[in-house]
C-alpha positions as CSV (number, residue, x, y, z in Angstrom):
1,M,138.0,82.5,100.6
2,P,136.6,85.2,98.3
3,R,139.0,86.4,95.6
4,N,137.9,90.0,95.5
5,I,137.3,91.9,98.8
6,E,136.1,95.0,96.9
7,T,133.4,92.9,95.1
8,V,132.3,91.4,98.4
9,E,131.9,95.0,99.8
10,K,129.9,96.3,96.9
11,L,127.7,93.2,96.6
12,S,127.1,93.0,100.4
13,E,126.1,96.7,100.5
14,L,123.5,96.2,97.8
15,V,122.1,93.0,99.4
16,S,122.1,94.5,102.9
17,S,120.0,97.4,101.6
18,F,117.7,94.8,99.9
19,I,117.3,92.9,103.2
20,C,116.6,96.0,105.2
21,H,113.8,97.1,102.8
22,A,112.3,93.6,102.7
23,A,112.2,93.5,106.5
24,G,109.9,96.5,106.7
25,H,107.9,96.3,103.4
26,L,105.8,93.4,102.2
27,P,105.9,92.5,98.5
28,D,103.4,94.1,96.2
29,D,101.4,91.0,95.6
30,V,101.0,90.3,99.3
31,R,99.8,93.8,100.1
32,A,97.4,93.7,97.2
33,K,95.9,90.3,98.3
34,L,95.5,91.5,101.9
35,G,93.6,94.6,100.6
36,E,91.3,92.3,98.6
37,M,90.6,90.1,101.6
38,R,89.9,93.1,103.8
39,Q,87.1,94.1,101.4
40,I,85.5,90.6,101.8
41,E,85.9,90.3,105.5
42,T,83.1,92.5,107.0
43,E,82.0,90.6,110.0
44,G,83.2,89.8,113.5
45,F,86.8,90.7,114.5
46,A,88.1,90.3,111.0
47,P,87.8,93.9,109.9
48,Q,89.7,95.1,113.0
49,I,92.5,92.6,112.5
50,Y,93.0,93.7,108.9
51,D,93.0,97.3,110.1
52,C,95.7,96.4,112.6
53,M,97.7,94.8,109.8
54,E,97.4,98.0,107.7
55,E,98.4,100.2,110.6
56,N,101.4,97.9,111.3
57,M,102.6,98.2,107.7
58,K,102.3,102.0,107.8
59,M,104.2,102.2,111.1
60,A,107.0,99.9,109.8
61,D,107.4,102.2,106.8
62,S,107.3,105.5,108.8
63,L,109.6,104.3,111.6
64,G,112.0,102.4,109.3
65,R,111.5,99.2,111.3
66,P,110.7,95.5,110.5
67,S,107.1,94.7,110.0
68,C,107.3,91.9,112.5
69,Q,109.6,91.5,115.5
70,D,110.5,87.9,114.5
71,T,112.7,88.6,111.5
72,G,113.3,84.9,111.1
73,I,116.2,82.8,110.0
74,P,117.7,84.3,106.9
75,Q,117.2,82.1,103.8
76,F,118.5,82.8,100.3
77,F,117.5,81.1,97.1
78,A,120.1,82.0,94.5
79,R,119.7,81.3,90.8
80,V,123.2,82.0,89.5
81,G,124.1,82.5,85.9
82,T,127.1,80.4,84.9
83,A,128.6,83.6,83.4
84,F,128.0,85.8,86.4
85,P,131.5,87.2,87.1
86,Y,131.3,87.2,90.9
87,I,130.3,83.6,91.6
88,N,133.3,83.1,94.0
89,E,132.2,86.1,96.0
90,I,128.5,85.4,96.4
91,E,128.5,83.3,99.6
92,A,130.9,85.7,101.4
93,S,128.8,88.7,100.2
94,L,125.5,87.2,101.5
95,I,127.0,86.4,104.9
96,E,128.4,89.9,105.2
97,A,125.1,91.4,104.0
98,V,123.2,89.6,106.8
99,K,125.7,90.9,109.4
100,K,125.2,94.4,108.2
101,A,121.4,94.2,108.0
102,T,121.3,92.7,111.5
103,V,122.5,96.0,112.8
104,R,120.9,98.3,110.3
105,A,117.3,96.9,109.9
106,P,117.6,95.8,112.8
107,L,117.1,92.1,112.6
108,R,116.4,90.1,115.7
109,H,119.2,87.7,116.7
110,N,117.8,84.3,115.8
111,A,120.8,82.0,115.0
112,V,121.1,79.5,117.9
113,E,123.8,76.9,117.5
114,V,122.5,73.4,117.9
115,F,124.0,71.3,120.7
116,D,126.0,74.2,122.1
117,E,122.7,76.2,122.6
118,Y,124.0,79.7,122.3
119,N,122.8,82.6,120.2
120,T,125.5,83.9,117.9
121,G,124.2,87.5,118.1
122,N,124.6,88.3,114.4
123,N,122.3,85.9,112.6
124,I,125.3,84.0,111.3
125,G,125.8,80.3,112.3
126,H,126.5,76.8,111.1
127,H,124.9,76.7,107.6
128,I,123.1,80.0,108.4
129,P,122.2,82.0,106.4
130,W,120.9,79.1,104.5
131,I,121.7,79.3,100.8
132,D,119.9,77.2,98.1
133,W,121.9,77.2,94.9
134,E,120.7,76.8,91.3
135,L,122.8,77.3,88.2
136,V,121.4,79.0,85.1
137,P,123.3,78.3,81.9
138,D,124.1,81.1,79.5
139,S,123.2,83.9,82.0
140,D,125.4,86.5,83.6
141,E,122.9,87.6,86.2
142,L,122.2,86.7,89.8
143,E,118.5,86.2,90.7
144,L,118.3,86.2,94.4
145,Y,115.3,85.6,96.7
146,F,115.5,86.4,100.3
147,Y,113.1,84.9,102.8
148,M,112.6,85.7,106.5
149,A,111.5,82.3,107.9
150,G,109.8,83.1,111.2
151,G,109.4,80.7,114.1
152,G,105.6,80.7,114.4
153,C,104.7,79.9,110.8
154,S,107.4,79.4,108.1
155,L,109.7,77.2,110.2
156,P,107.2,74.6,111.6
157,G,106.7,72.9,108.3
158,M,106.4,69.2,107.8
159,A,107.0,66.5,105.3
160,K,106.1,62.8,105.1
161,V,106.0,59.9,102.6
162,L,102.6,58.4,101.9
163,M,101.8,55.0,100.6
164,P,101.0,55.5,96.9
165,L,97.4,54.1,97.4
166,E,96.7,57.1,99.7
167,G,96.9,59.2,96.6
168,Y,96.2,62.9,96.3
169,D,93.4,62.6,98.9
170,G,96.1,61.5,101.3
171,I,98.1,64.7,100.5
172,A,95.0,66.9,101.1
173,K,94.3,65.1,104.4
174,A,97.9,65.7,105.6
175,V,97.7,69.4,104.7
176,F,94.3,69.9,106.4
177,D,95.4,67.9,109.5
178,Q,98.5,70.2,109.8
179,M,96.8,73.5,109.0
180,T,94.1,73.0,111.6
181,T,96.7,72.5,114.3
182,Y,98.3,75.9,113.6
183,G,95.5,78.3,114.4
184,V,96.6,81.6,115.7
185,N,100.3,80.6,116.0
186,A,100.7,80.8,112.2
187,C,99.5,84.4,112.0
188,P,96.9,83.8,109.3
189,P,95.9,84.4,106.6
190,C,98.7,82.2,105.4
191,L,100.1,81.4,102.0
192,V,100.4,77.6,101.8
193,G,103.2,76.0,99.9
194,I,102.9,72.3,99.0
195,G,105.6,70.1,97.5
196,I,104.8,66.7,95.9
197,A,107.7,64.4,95.1
198,G,109.2,61.0,95.6
199,S,111.1,61.7,98.8
200,A,110.5,63.8,101.9
201,E,113.5,66.1,101.5
202,V,112.6,67.0,97.9
203,A,109.0,67.6,98.8
204,A,110.0,69.8,101.7
205,K,112.3,72.0,99.6
206,L,109.7,72.3,96.9
207,S,107.1,73.4,99.5
208,K,109.4,76.3,100.5
209,K,110.1,77.2,96.9
210,A,106.3,77.3,96.3
211,L,106.2,80.2,98.7
212,L,108.4,82.2,96.4
213,R,105.8,82.2,93.7
214,P,103.5,85.2,93.5
215,V,100.2,85.1,95.4
216,G,97.5,84.3,92.9
217,S,99.8,82.4,90.5
218,H,98.9,78.9,89.4
219,N,100.9,75.7,88.6
220,P,101.1,75.3,84.8
221,N,99.8,71.8,85.0
222,P,96.0,72.0,84.8
223,K,95.5,69.2,87.3
224,A,97.9,70.8,89.8
225,A,96.2,74.2,89.3
226,Q,92.8,72.5,90.0
227,M,94.2,71.0,93.2
228,E,95.5,74.4,94.3
229,S,92.0,75.9,93.8
230,L,90.2,73.1,95.5
231,M,92.5,73.2,98.5
232,E,92.3,77.0,98.8
233,E,88.5,76.8,98.8
234,G,88.6,74.0,101.4
235,L,91.0,75.7,103.7
236,N,89.0,79.0,103.5
237,S,85.9,77.1,104.5
238,I,87.4,76.1,107.9
239,G,86.9,79.6,109.1
240,I,90.2,80.2,110.9
241,G,90.2,83.8,109.6
242,P,92.7,86.6,110.1
243,G,94.7,86.3,113.3
244,G,92.8,83.0,114.1
245,F,89.7,85.0,115.2
246,G,87.4,83.5,112.6
247,G,86.4,84.7,109.2
248,K,85.5,83.8,105.6
249,L,89.1,83.6,104.4
250,S,92.0,81.7,106.1
251,V,94.6,81.6,103.4
252,M,96.0,83.9,100.8
253,G,96.3,81.0,98.4
254,V,97.8,77.5,97.8
255,N,100.9,77.1,95.7
256,I,102.0,73.6,94.6
257,E,105.3,72.5,93.1
258,Q,106.1,69.0,92.0
259,A,108.9,66.6,91.0
260,S,108.5,63.2,89.4
261,R,108.2,60.4,92.0
262,H,109.2,56.8,92.4
263,P,106.3,54.3,91.7
264,A,106.4,53.1,95.3
265,T,106.4,56.5,97.1
266,L,104.3,59.6,97.2
267,A,105.9,62.3,99.4
268,M,104.4,65.6,100.4
269,G,105.9,68.7,102.1
270,L,104.1,71.7,103.6
271,S,105.4,75.2,104.3
272,T,103.4,78.2,105.3
273,A,103.9,81.9,105.2
274,C,102.2,84.2,107.6
275,W,100.3,87.4,106.6
276,A,103.6,89.3,106.9
277,H,105.1,87.3,104.1
278,R,108.5,88.8,103.9
279,R,109.7,87.4,100.6
280,A,111.8,89.6,98.3
281,G,113.4,89.1,94.9
282,I,116.1,91.0,93.2
283,R,118.0,90.5,89.9
284,I,121.6,91.7,89.9
285,R,123.7,92.3,86.8
286,P,127.5,92.4,86.6
287,D,127.6,96.2,86.7
288,Y,125.6,96.1,90.0
289,T,122.4,97.5,88.5
290,Y,119.4,95.6,89.6
291,D,115.6,95.0,89.3
292,F,113.8,94.7,92.6
293,F,111.0,92.7,91.0
294,T,108.8,91.9,94.1
295,H,108.7,95.6,95.1
296,K,108.2,97.6,92.0
297,G,109.6,101.1,91.7
298,V,111.8,100.8,94.8
299,S,115.4,102.1,94.6
300,L,117.9,100.9,97.2
């Protein structure tokens, strides 16, 4: 149980406002990338699809509604300073924030209990919202990413363990095999997250965390960055295009994250984000002041 009910109320109010804004406003980097891609796509249905995306974003803002009806399963990625004074209240605050945002945003009811097969009606369920924890030594801040993982794109990820001799070509093949099955269902253009590790569960988690990186960023390892660029070029050449209607560009980018592997295994994971990539990041200090660093200049 949380130790301080007042803290839960304050923190949940802030995070609830954060969720509501993220539901209806794409992050700055995603909006900028979609604008760049619109300038390149001048043939076929592509221009109309991008125009529809722009109109959708304007209406979401003016009407105060989510930018997509599938507001996903709520996922949090929390980097918690070991000196953050409200560690004991974080989980309760995030759960309460989701309950509030479900009514305020509003968020679609997406939490269905496994085996019992019923919708909880408030986006709270067994291990939902999902919270991924990371401790940060010598910090008194909470860095929180919120991600709306939708059913058509972000949730149908995959992970597998390859034989080491399949190498990085095997990883590329697995990615292309999967991406070409998505088509219109994934609401392209997609941001592609790839995790490379020694086991399937680590690779899968890294692939999701790769989606938290800014569009256009690159892995600091030069070889990994080269693989990102080559795979982006290759996926764009397929011609899926915006909305799956064909075009020059099919992905916003490819982000790769890696962990050291066992000599006998080479695991890969794949996660994708649709064009409405509702990823938001906020840094909260002990006095409840904050930086909303994915949406510059926004006050909650």
